[in-house]
N, C-alpha and C positions, 0 to 999 in steps of 0.2 A: 663445405670444407675450407678450413683456414691452412694456407700455404705460407712458408718462409723461405725466402730466397737470399741467400747468402752472396754478397757481392754488389758493386756499384758501377759496374761498366755496361756498354750498350748490349753486351751478352745477357745480362741480368733482365735489362729492358725488354729484350726480345723474348726472354722466357716469360716475363710478366704479361706482355701483349698477347702471347700464345695462350696462357693459362686463363687470362681475363674472358677469353671466348667460351670457356666452360661454365654453364649455368650453376654448376654445383659449388664453384668457388664463390664463397661469400666475402673473403678478406684475404688480401696479400700483404705480408710483411716483407720489407727489404732491409738488409742490414749491410751497409748503411743506405744504399740506394742513391739516386740522383734527381734530377728534375723531371725525367719521365716517370719514374716510378713512385714519385709523390702524387702525381695525378692519377695513378691507377691502383695505389695501395697506401700503405703507411711506412714512411722511412723510421728505421729504429738506429740510433746512432752509436750504440754500443756493439762492437763487433769482436770482443773477446769470447772465447769459446763457452766459458761459464756463464757469462751474460745471456749469450744466444740460448745455452739450454735452459736458463731460467726463464726466459721469454717463452720458449716453446711449451714449457710445463704451465706456465701462468695463464697463457692464451689458448691452451688446448690446440697447439698446432697439429694438423693431421699429417703433413708431409713437409719436410724441408729439403731443398735442393741446393747443392753448394756449387757456386760458380767458380771461384778463383782457387789456385793451388795452395796457398799458404795455409788456409784453415784445414785443409786435408792433410797436409804434411804435419801439422801440429796435433792432429788427433781428434777432430770435431766428430767424425763419424762414430769412433770408439766411445766418446763421452755421451753422445746422444744413445747409442744402442745400450749403454749401461743403465740408461734411464728409460728403456723401452720407448724411445721415441723414433719415430719412422723418418729415416734420413736416406737419400740417394746419393751416394758418393763412395770413394775409395777409403778403406781404413788407412791409419798411419803406416802399416807395413807395406801395403800396396802402393800408396803415395810415394814411397821412396823410389819407385821407378821414375818418377818425375822429379822428386826432391834431390836426387843425386845421379848425375849423368854418368859417374863413374860406376855406380851400382847397376844401373841399366844397361850400361855397355857390357858389363860383365855378365850379365842376365842374357843378352842377346848372343854373345859368344858361347855361353854354356849350352843353350837350347838350339844351337845352329840357325839362329835368325839371321837372315841375310842383311848385313850391315857393313859400313865402311870399316876398313882396318884402322885400329886405334890403339893408343896407348895412354894410361893414366900416370899422372905426376902428382906427388905430394911435396916435392922438393924443387925449390926455385932454380937451382943450378943444374939439377938433372933436365929440367924442361928445357933450360938454355942450351945445354949441350946437344940434346936431341935435335933441336931444329936448325943446328949447324949443318948437320949431314942430310936433312930432309929435302926432297924435291919439292918445288913449289908450283902452284898454290898450295896451301895447306889449311885446315881449319882448326882453330883453337876455341875450346868451349869452357866456360866456368861450370865446374860441376853442379854447384847449387843453383837455387832459385835466383833468376836475375831479371825478371819480369819480361822475358822474351828477347832480351837484349844482350845476354852474354855469350854471343857467337861472333867470332870475326874470322873471315876469309882472308888470310895473310898472302900477299903477292910475293913478298921476299923476306929475307931474314931480318932486315931492318924492322919491318912491320910485326914479324913475330916476335923478336926481342921486346919491342914497345908494348905488345898487347900482353905478354907474360909479365912484364913488370907492373903494367896498370892492373892486372888481375891479382897477382900474388903479393905485390909489394905495396902499390898505392891502394890497392883494395877498393877499387872503385864500385865494386858490388858487394863490398863487406866480406863476410865469411864465404859467400857464394863462389869466389875466385880463388880461394886458398888450395883448392884442389882442382887440377885441370885434366881435360881430356883432349889430347891432340891427335887428329885424325886426318886420313887421306881426304883429298877434295874429289867430290864426284860431279862429273859434267851431266847435267840433265835438267828436268824440271820438277819442281816440288808440287806434291798433292797432300792434302790432308784427309784422312778418313777417321771419322768418329764412329764409335761402337757404343751400343748399350750392352752391359753385362747383367746377366740374371743369377750370377754366382757359379754358373757352370759353363754357359756358353757366351759367345760375342756375336753381336748382331750389327753388321756394319751399315751406316748410312751411306747414301751417294756421295762419291768424291767430291771435294771442294778444292777451289784454288785460292790461296792466300797470297796477298801481295806484301812481303816483308819489308822491303827497303823504303827508305824515305823518299827517294826520288823516282821519276819516271824511268822506265826501263830497267827497273830492278838495280838502280844506283844509289850509292850513299849508305848510310849506316842501317843496322837491322833495327826494326821498330817492334811494337807489340803487334802491328798489322794495319796496313793503310787502306785496305779493302778485300774484298772476296767475291767470288763466283762460283755458282753451282749449278749443273753438276760440271765439274773440271772438263774443259772441252777437249783436252788432248787425251783424256784417259779411254783405253780400249778394252774390250772384253779380254784380250790377251793379257793386259795388265792386271786386270781383276783376278784372272786365274793364277798368274804368278804371285800376286799379293796373298790371296788365299793359301796357296801351298807354301810359300817360303816365309811368310811374315805371320799372317792370321793363325794358322793352325798350330805351328810350334810355339806361339804366344800363349795360346790357350793350353798346351801341353806344359809349357813352363810354369803358368799361373797354378795349374793343378798339381804339379809336383812340388812346388814350394808352399802349397796350401796358401796361396794368395787370392783365393776366389773372393770376389766382392760383388756388390751391387751397386753399380754406378756407370760412369762413363770413362772410356779410355780412347785417347786420341792417338792415332799413327801418323807421324810426320814422315812422308816418303819422299825420296829422290828417285825419279824413273829416268833410267840411263838406257843407252843401247844395250846393255847387258842385263836390263831388267830393272824391278823394283828393289831398292834398299831402304832400310828403315833408318832414319836418321834419329829420331827420338820418340819416346813416349810422353804424353802428357795425360795424367789420370783425371781428366775433366773435359769439359766442352771447351772448344777453342773460340777465341774472339779475334777476328770477326767471322769466322766460319758459322758460328751459331746463328748469326742474323740471317743469313741465307738458307741455312738448313730449315730454320723454324718457318720461314717464308714458303717453303715447299713441302714440308711434312704435312701430310694428310691425316695421320694417326692422331687419336686424342691423346694428348702427352701424359695426362694422369693416369689414364688406363694402361698406357704403355710402361710407365714406370712402375705401377702398381703390379702389373704381371712380372716384371723383372724382380721386384721386391719379394714376390711369392715364388720365385724359380721357375716361373712359366716361360715357355717359348713364346717369342713375339714375331710378328710379320710386318716389317716397315713398309710403308707406302708413300711415295713421293710424287708430287705434281710433275707432269712432263714439260712444265714451262721452264724457263731460265731465270736465275735470280742474280742481281748484282748488288753489293754493298759498298758504298763510298764512305770512308772515314774522313772527316774533317778535323784538323789538328791545330794546335797552338804553335805558332812560328818558334822555331828551336828546338821542337821536339824530334828526336828523343833525348837530346841533350838539355841544355838549359832553356826554360820558357817562363814566360809571365802568365799570371792569371788574374782573374777579377774583372775581366772585360765584358760588357754588356753584349749579348747576342741578338741582333736585329734580323728582321725580315723572315721570322719564323712562321708568320701567317700566310706567307706566299708559297709554302710547301703544299703542292696540289697532289702529285702522283706517286709520292714516295711515302713509306713509313718513316717517320722521324724517331730515332732512338737516341736519347742523350746518354753520355757517358761522363766525361769530365765537365760537368755543367751542374750548376746549383741554383734553385730557385730562391730569389730574394723578393722582398716587397716590390710588386709591379715590374720585376724584370728577372731575366734569367742570365746568369754570368758564368763564364768560363772558370772551371777549378781543376782542370787537369790537361794532360798532354793531348790525348785523343778526346775531342770535345762531343762529337756526336757521330752517328751513323745515319746514312740515308738508304733505304733498302727499296727495291722495286723488283717486280717480276714482269715478264713478256714472253712472248712466244719465240723471240729471238733474243741474243745477247744485246744486240744493237738497240733494240726496243728498250730493254730493261736500263741499259746505261744512259740512254737519252733522258729517261725519266729522272734519274738520280742527279745527272749533271744539270738539267734544266732546273731542278728544284735547288740545286746548290747555289746557283748563280745570286738569288736575292738574298742569301744568308750572309750576313757580315759581322765580324768582330775583330778587333785589333789583332793584327799579325796572323790572321787566319790563313791556312794554306792546305792544299790536298793534290794528290796525283791526279793528272788528266788522262791516264791510260787504263784505269781500272775497268775490266770487262771487255778490253779491246785485244783482239787476237790476230 
């Protein structure tokens, strides 16, 4: 089989490593990949939808898996299906549940999916008026795609005013911030649940914990993710029952009612509070860095699982009973301004973790940084302490200019 994986992060590296274990796979193409994917497959540096469609036709690609959100929102699945190409991912209509937080919030409200109270704003002055009378803290979200960074918890009206101005006037995330969702702040802990869809039903994976903030103790700005752990240690059977009744089942009903049935991944970003689980957001894809720990624990054959979903068949997911921890090493300044092009040294000293590059590129005789999240280190163990010791011991010898990472990933 020939596989095409769209994306260039550690998530796509994790998928490649998992698929590489399948003897049926003869070649994996990555668009456009990174330093890991270059060693296990072939990087393809055109990533517009038409070029990828042409690549899939020319190379007789048997299956395409889409990692990031932008190609899904832009209709890559629709284009591939028009050409009878097998692809696992949400159609453009389904991907709007991630592409527009305003649309997804209305979907949640329509189908009685348990979520935070919120209002949607298209006008700057209306948003500014609203936050004058609101209690704090409160959450302001850019409605469009902002790489996981378009969410700010505002502690007072000054921060709320500044955030609205940055999003709607300065447009720091471009068009993503010209429409806002302003919602109540929920107190609790976050959990990520990713599910496979077979077009009719959703099959959830084990819950994962994502560390979103740049600093230890969940301090600092939001990032794309500084690390992850699975299974989420705080999650209980009661939480699972609450999630299934108040979020999963009404989501399935809403997808069916709107004829949004798709074959791909759906991500539930949850907040678990003393009053139960609330849905913060949908992503219509695998999460990063959650994918790194899920792939480390998934015992199913990934191709068989995806093929069953594409055929509309039910699946039964199986995960190891071990614990998994993923540590993300970043460029200094991320998620704001950072420099790239620095050589990464000490990679040969990694002994007990799986090394998955993201923002890193292979150059002659060296690997250099090329993004904010540079690499992930993933390890499993019988306990979280065992797994986290492996990733932190392997992080110590890895050096590049301005490298930084959190020191509390997997610590509970």
